[in-house]
C-alpha positions as CSV (number, residue, x, y, z in Angstrom):
1,M,0.0,-0.3,0.0
2,A,1.5,3.1,-0.8
3,L,2.8,5.7,1.7
4,R,0.0,8.6,2.3
5,I,2.0,11.8,1.9
6,V,1.7,15.5,2.5
7,F,4.5,17.7,0.9
8,C,4.9,21.3,2.4
9,G,7.8,23.7,0.2
10,T,7.9,26.8,-1.8
11,P,10.8,27.5,-3.9
12,D,12.6,26.0,-6.9
13,F,14.8,23.7,-4.3
14,A,11.8,21.8,-3.3
15,V,10.8,20.7,-6.6
16,P,13.2,18.4,-7.5
17,T,11.8,16.0,-4.7
18,L,8.3,16.6,-5.1
19,R,8.3,16.0,-8.8
20,H,10.3,12.5,-8.0
21,L,7.9,11.7,-5.6
22,I,5.3,11.9,-7.6
23,A,7.0,9.3,-10.0
24,Q,7.4,6.7,-7.2
25,P,4.5,4.3,-7.0
26,D,4.8,3.4,-3.9
27,F,4.1,7.0,-2.7
28,S,0.7,9.0,-2.6
29,I,0.9,12.7,-2.7
30,E,-2.0,13.6,-0.9
31,A,-1.6,17.1,-0.7
32,V,0.6,20.2,-1.2
33,I,1.1,22.9,0.8
34,T,2.3,26.3,-0.2
35,Q,3.2,30.2,0.7
36,P,0.2,32.0,-0.8
37,D,0.7,33.6,-4.2
38,R,3.1,36.7,-4.3
39,P,4.0,39.5,-6.0
40,R,7.3,38.7,-8.7
41,G,8.9,40.2,-11.7
42,R,9.4,43.5,-12.4
43,G,5.5,43.8,-13.3
44,R,4.7,42.5,-9.8
45,H,2.0,40.3,-10.8
46,L,0.9,37.6,-8.2
47,S,2.1,34.4,-9.4
48,P,2.4,31.0,-8.4
49,A,5.4,29.5,-6.2
50,P,7.5,26.8,-8.0
51,V,6.5,23.9,-6.0
52,K,2.3,25.0,-6.6
53,A,3.1,25.7,-10.8
54,L,4.3,21.8,-10.5
55,A,1.3,20.7,-8.2
56,Q,-0.8,22.3,-10.4
57,Q,0.1,20.2,-13.3
58,H,-0.4,16.7,-11.6
59,S,-3.7,18.1,-10.5
60,L,-2.8,18.0,-7.0
61,P,-4.6,19.3,-4.2
62,V,-2.8,22.9,-3.1
63,R,-3.7,24.8,0.2
64,Q,-1.6,28.2,0.6
65,P,-2.4,29.1,4.1
66,E,-1.0,32.2,5.7
67,K,-0.2,30.6,9.0
68,I,0.1,27.0,9.2
69,R,-0.5,27.1,12.5
70,A,-4.3,27.8,11.7
71,P,-7.1,25.5,13.4
72,E,-8.2,24.8,10.1
73,M,-5.0,23.5,8.9
74,H,-4.8,21.2,11.9
75,D,-8.1,19.7,11.1
76,Y,-6.9,19.4,7.5
77,I,-3.8,17.5,7.9
78,R,-5.7,15.6,10.5
79,R,-8.0,14.8,8.2
80,L,-5.8,13.4,5.3
81,A,-4.0,11.4,7.6
82,P,-0.5,11.3,6.5
83,D,2.3,8.9,7.0
84,A,4.4,11.6,7.0
85,V,4.6,14.9,5.8
86,I,7.6,16.2,4.0
87,I,9.1,19.9,4.5
88,I,11.4,21.7,2.0
89,A,11.8,25.7,2.1
90,Y,8.7,26.3,3.0
91,G,9.3,29.3,4.8
92,Q,6.7,29.0,8.1
93,I,7.7,26.9,11.8
94,I,6.1,24.0,12.0
95,P,4.2,24.2,16.0
96,P,4.3,21.2,18.1
97,S,0.7,20.2,17.4
98,L,1.4,19.5,13.8
99,I,4.2,17.4,14.2
100,E,2.6,15.1,16.3
101,I,0.0,13.9,13.5
102,P,2.0,12.1,10.7
103,R,3.1,8.3,12.3
104,L,6.4,8.7,10.7
105,G,7.0,12.2,11.3
106,W,7.9,15.3,9.5
107,I,11.0,14.9,7.5
108,N,12.7,18.0,6.2
109,L,15.3,18.4,3.5
110,H,18.0,20.4,4.8
111,G,21.1,21.8,2.5
112,S,23.9,20.8,4.6
113,L,25.4,18.3,6.4
114,L,23.4,19.1,10.0
115,P,24.4,20.6,12.4
116,K,26.8,22.5,10.7
117,Y,25.4,25.1,8.9
118,R,21.8,25.5,10.4
119,G,19.4,28.1,9.4
120,A,17.8,29.3,5.9
121,A,21.2,29.7,3.9
122,P,23.0,26.3,4.5
123,V,24.4,26.4,0.6
124,Q,25.5,29.9,0.3
125,W,27.6,29.9,3.9
126,A,29.2,26.5,2.9
127,I,31.1,28.8,0.2
128,I,32.0,32.0,1.8
129,K,33.5,29.6,4.6
130,G,35.5,27.9,1.8
131,E,34.0,24.4,2.6
132,K,35.5,21.7,0.2
133,Q,32.0,19.7,1.1
134,T,28.7,19.8,2.2
135,G,25.6,17.6,1.3
136,L,21.9,17.1,2.3
137,T,20.2,15.7,5.5
138,A,17.2,14.2,5.6
139,M,16.1,14.6,9.6
140,R,12.7,14.4,11.3
141,V,11.4,18.0,12.2
142,D,10.9,19.0,16.3
143,P,10.5,22.5,17.4
144,G,14.1,23.6,17.3
145,L,15.4,25.5,14.2
146,D,17.8,22.5,12.4
147,T,17.8,20.4,15.5
148,G,15.8,17.2,15.1
149,P,17.2,14.2,15.0
150,V,19.1,13.0,11.6
151,L,17.6,10.3,9.4
152,L,19.9,10.1,6.3
153,Q,22.7,12.2,5.1
154,R,24.7,12.5,1.8
155,A,28.0,14.3,1.3
156,M,28.7,16.5,-1.9
157,P,32.3,17.8,-2.9
158,I,32.2,21.7,-3.4
159,A,33.9,22.4,-6.9
160,P,36.8,25.0,-6.6
161,D,35.0,27.2,-8.9
162,E,31.3,26.2,-7.9
163,T,28.4,29.0,-8.0
164,A,25.5,28.9,-5.0
165,P,23.2,28.6,-7.7
166,E,25.2,25.9,-9.3
167,L,25.8,24.0,-6.2
168,F,22.3,24.4,-5.6
169,T,20.9,23.2,-8.2
170,R,22.9,19.3,-7.8
171,L,21.8,19.6,-4.3
172,A,18.3,20.4,-5.0
173,E,18.4,17.2,-7.8
174,A,19.9,15.1,-5.2
175,G,17.0,15.6,-2.7
176,G,14.5,13.4,-4.1
177,P,16.4,10.1,-3.9
178,L,17.1,10.4,-0.6
179,I,13.8,11.3,0.7
180,A,12.4,8.6,-1.1
181,E,15.2,6.1,0.4
182,T,14.4,7.7,3.8
183,L,10.8,7.0,3.9
184,R,11.0,3.6,2.9
185,Q,13.3,3.0,5.2
186,L,11.5,4.6,8.1
187,S,8.3,2.5,7.1
188,D,10.8,-0.9,7.1
189,G,11.9,0.5,10.8
190,A,15.8,0.5,9.2
191,I,16.7,3.7,10.2
192,V,17.8,4.8,13.9
193,P,17.4,8.2,14.0
194,H,20.3,9.6,15.5
195,P,20.4,13.3,17.8
196,Q,22.9,15.7,16.6
197,D,25.6,17.1,18.3
198,N,25.0,20.6,19.0
199,S,28.5,21.2,20.3
200,Q,29.0,21.5,16.2
201,A,26.4,23.0,15.3
202,T,27.4,26.0,13.0
203,L,24.7,28.9,11.9
204,A,23.9,29.9,8.2
205,P,21.5,32.8,8.9
206,L,19.3,34.6,5.9
207,L,21.5,36.5,3.7
208,K,21.5,40.4,3.9
209,K,22.7,42.8,2.1
210,E,25.4,44.3,3.6
211,D,26.9,40.9,3.4
212,G,27.7,41.5,-0.2
213,R,30.1,44.5,0.8
214,I,33.9,43.2,0.2
215,A,36.4,43.7,3.1
216,W,39.6,44.2,0.6
217,S,41.6,43.3,3.3
218,L,40.4,39.6,3.5
219,P,42.9,37.5,1.1
220,A,41.8,37.2,-2.3
221,A,40.5,33.5,-1.4
222,Q,38.3,34.7,1.0
223,I,37.0,37.4,-0.9
224,Y,36.6,34.7,-4.3
225,N,34.2,32.7,-1.5
226,R,32.2,35.7,-1.4
227,I,31.4,36.2,-5.2
228,R,30.7,32.8,-5.6
229,G,28.8,32.1,-2.4
230,L,26.2,35.8,-2.5
231,Q,25.3,34.7,-6.4
232,P,22.7,35.9,-7.7
233,W,21.7,38.1,-4.3
234,P,23.1,40.4,-2.7
235,G,26.2,39.6,-5.3
236,A,29.7,41.1,-3.9
237,F,30.0,45.1,-4.1
238,T,32.4,47.8,-3.4
239,S,32.2,51.5,-3.8
240,F,33.7,53.7,-6.6
241,R,34.1,56.9,-7.3
242,G,31.3,57.0,-4.8
243,K,28.9,55.1,-6.1
244,T,28.0,50.8,-5.3
245,C,30.0,48.6,-7.9
246,H,29.5,44.9,-8.1
247,V,32.5,42.8,-9.2
248,W,33.1,39.2,-10.2
249,G,36.7,38.0,-10.4
250,R,39.4,35.3,-9.1
251,P,42.6,35.0,-7.6
252,S,45.4,35.9,-9.4
253,A,49.2,35.3,-8.7
254,C,50.5,38.7,-8.5
255,E,54.1,40.4,-7.5
256,E,54.1,42.8,-4.6
257,P,50.6,44.3,-5.0
258,P,51.2,48.3,-5.6
259,G,49.0,50.4,-2.7
260,R,46.6,49.6,0.4
261,P,44.1,47.0,-0.7
262,G,41.7,47.9,-3.2
263,T,44.0,49.5,-5.3
264,I,43.0,48.8,-9.0
265,F,46.4,48.5,-10.6
266,S,47.0,46.2,-14.4
267,T,49.3,43.9,-15.4
268,P,51.1,42.3,-19.0
269,S,48.6,39.6,-19.6
270,P,49.3,36.8,-22.2
271,D,47.6,38.0,-25.3
272,H,49.9,41.2,-25.1
273,S,47.3,43.4,-23.4
274,R,46.3,44.3,-19.7
275,D,44.8,42.2,-17.0
276,W,43.4,44.3,-13.9
277,L,43.9,43.1,-10.5
278,V,42.7,45.0,-7.1
279,A,45.5,44.0,-4.4
280,C,43.5,42.3,-1.2
281,G,45.0,41.3,1.8
282,E,47.9,39.3,3.2
283,R,50.0,40.4,-0.3
284,T,47.0,38.8,-2.6
285,C,45.4,39.5,-5.6
286,L,42.0,39.6,-7.3
287,R,42.0,39.6,-11.2
288,L,39.4,41.5,-12.1
289,D,36.5,39.6,-14.5
290,F,33.5,41.9,-14.9
291,V,32.5,45.2,-13.1
292,R,28.7,46.6,-13.1
293,I,28.4,50.6,-11.8
294,E,25.3,51.1,-10.2
295,S,22.7,51.8,-13.3
296,R,25.0,50.5,-15.7
297,S,25.2,47.4,-17.6
298,R,28.0,44.7,-17.0
299,H,31.6,45.2,-18.4
300,S,34.5,43.4,-18.8
301,A,37.3,45.0,-16.7
302,R,39.0,45.7,-19.4
303,E,36.3,48.2,-20.7
304,F,35.5,49.5,-17.1
305,A,39.3,50.6,-17.0
306,S,39.2,51.9,-20.3
307,G,35.6,53.5,-19.9
308,S,35.9,54.8,-16.4
309,R,39.6,56.2,-17.3
310,L,41.7,54.7,-14.4
311,Q,44.4,57.0,-12.7
312,P,47.0,55.7,-11.3
313,G,46.8,54.3,-7.7
314,E,42.9,54.4,-7.5
315,A,41.2,52.2,-5.5
316,F,37.8,50.7,-4.3
317,D,36.5,51.8,-1.2
318,P,38.0,49.3,1.9
């Protein structure tokens, strides 16, 4: 008999898992719970979240409560009598009165190897912190923030040049098989949940715009990690001649950089033109690839240097 599943999720990260579960004959998706439609895009028109769009394609029942803790949602989920509720990036805290309903519990897919990177932005912070490995955790939800017992985990490497959107995609696609395996093993009694070691916990808080501001006193490798980890928002940015300036680049070998951190200078390149670099902390350098000054298009570093008519010793703000 198919396991009765309620699926709770909202953004793109949850979509591959829902798609995978729909395709499995031993699971029956009884309902999908997602956030209310929000204004999106340049026109700010109301539009469904990605999870709702997929649910509608498969004619699944959809509920969009403003607050999942509302009494009518408690009654609705209890009437459905699910064996398990899968929750992925839903966006609301689940109260204890709902947690106790399904016999297999509420199962969350989290984008890190818990207890590392508990919180809203585990993928971004793993890259920002220079991790070489991350992964996925299937955990049983408890009243805390990503503190529930671990059911299954899958480790995955982080490529040296991988950006947050690229890593998001890989993790999301791996989520479906991990959740399916978790459900089957739980149903068979083959999983022994084990508590997290709270002494090893680290946090991955929701990103703020100011997280993207570059401190040029940091080594170039750390700045590059921020450039990779903060895509697409808020991006890595600095100030140039009083205007916000987003930059893309990567560490580059260089001799003693001239000037203080943030100083922009050029060196000969293999194609007999010039590469543009920025002095960083610990006598390291970041080679600029692209620059976008506020209210302008993105340009190559060479176009930026030519168009700005850079003067010797000019610098980004520290």
